[in-house]
C-alpha positions, 0 to 999 in steps of 0.5 A, spaced: 480 504 447 487 500 448 492 502 453 499 500 454 504 501 459 508 498 465 504 497 472 506 501 478 501 502 484 495 506 482 496 513 484 490 516 489 487 522 491 483 523 497 476 525 496 469 521 497 470 516 494 477 516 493 479 517 486 484 512 483 489 513 477 493 508 473 499 512 470 503 509 464 509 512 461 505 516 455 498 515 458 494 515 465 487 512 466 482 515 471 480 508 474 473 511 477 471 512 470 471 505 468 467 502 474 461 498 471 465 497 464 468 491 461 475 491 461 480 486 458 487 486 461 493 482 457 500 480 459 505 483 454 512 482 458 516 484 464 519 490 465 523 491 471 522 498 474 529 499 475 533 496 469 527 496 464 529 489 462 524 483 460 526 479 466 521 475 470 519 480 476 522 477 483 518 482 488 516 489 488 517 490 481 524 488 480 527 482 477 532 478 482 538 481 481 535 488 482 531 486 488 537 485 492 541 491 489 537 497 489 536 501 495 528 501 494 528 494 496 532 493 502 530 490 508 529 496 512 523 498 507 519 492 510 522 492 517 523 500 519 526 498 526 533 496 521 534 503 519 541 505 520 541 512 516 540 516 523 547 512 525 550 514 519 551 507 517 550 505 510 545 499 508 546 500 500 546 507 498 547 512 504 544 518 500 538 515 498 537 512 505 538 518 509 533 522 504 528 516 506 529 515 513 531 521 516 524 525 515 518 525 519 514 518 520 508 516 523 506 510 527 498 509 526 492 504 527 488 503 521 482 498 520 481 495 514 480 487 516 481 489 523 485 494 527 493 494 525 499 498 527 503 500 521 509 506 519 509 511 514 512 517 512 508 523 514 508 525 507 504 518 505 498 520 509 493 518 508 496 515 501 498 509 505 491 508 508 488 508 502 493 503 499 491 498 505 484 499 504 483 502 511 476 505 512 479 509 518 485 510 521 488 515 526 496 517 528 499 515 534 506 518 534 510 522 529 517 521 530 523 524 526 526 518 523 524 511 520 528 507 526 524 511 532 517 509 528 520 502 527 521 500 534 515 503 536 511 498 531 515 493 534 513 494 541 506 495 539 505 489 535 505 485 541 498 488 543 495 489 536 496 486 529 500 488 524 497 485 518 491 486 513 487 480 512 486 482 504 480 477 503 476 480 509 478 487 507 475 486 500 469 482 502 468 489 507 467 485 513 469 490 517 467 493 524 467 500 526 472 501 532 474 506 536 481 507 534 482 513 539 481 509 545 485 503 542 491 508 542 490 510 549 490 503 551 497 502 547 500 508 549 503 505 556 507 500 551 510 505 547 518 505 547 521 510 553 524 514 547 518 515 543 513 517 549 515 525 547 512 524 540 505 521 542 500 525 538 494 528 543 487 529 541 487 528 534 481 524 531 480 519 526 480 520 518 474 516 515 475 513 507 470 511 502 472 507 497 469 507 490 465 500 490 459 498 487 459 490 489 464 487 494 466 480 492 463 474 496 469 469 495 475 473 492 479 470 487 486 473 485 487 474 478 495 471 476 495 475 469 502 472 468 499 465 468 492 466 465 495 471 460 489 475 459 482 476 463 476 480 461 471 482 466 466 488 468 470 492 473 465 493 479 469 496 485 477 499 487 479 498 494 486 498 497 490 497 491 485 492 488 481 492 482 474 488 484 470 484 478 463 482 478 465 475 477 469 475 484 476 476 481 480 481 484 487 483 481 492 487 486 495 492 482 501 493 486 503 486 487 504 486 479 508 492 479 513 491 473 508 487 469 507 491 462 500 490 460 495 492 455 488 494 457 482 495 453 476 498 455 469 495 452 
């Protein structure tokens, strides 16, 4: 079977284990059904997620020009503390920014390679944790806009990591942590204007990923460079496809590539 389409991050469904779907314009694949099968990936061309042109992808699925123009790639996406829609100030597109920023956001702790703090829109729980490959997570605060979540994250990352070590996450070198007690310890460092939004007494969410074999020394596949790759799919964690020969492919990092996938 052959499938073709432009890569976007895998859609997920929270179950045990997590279900993964690769969605193309005319096809979709339940990736869990491909586990323990040999699949081939072939790079066909670029297709910018904004303009659709065959121009080299710069970041986040966009070519360079689109990346610096579209509101979906503005700095406040990666740095929520730069959000200004609550002040009525436009960055690139105020209507888009109001929709994205002026909605409930969660600041959370997740454990994927280590305990880290992060921010997500409330409607992206638990999707965000799945995408990070976290095996456990807990909410700290729920705030009405992205800016308040951002300043909370900035305050807390003085005391806890804000990055995931992708290699450790993929090798499954993780220790269970008591995230509720971490949250209590961090409570005093929450900014004053956010303290009223602290969430009391909720419990950890545990996530289970469809992995038969974790890579001992994960090596990242650069599909543009190699053009084609074949291997046996043995796991999916975060947004990574894990192959038997320790090759890993980060679907999200390759958004905007038009590919052909063959299942043998």
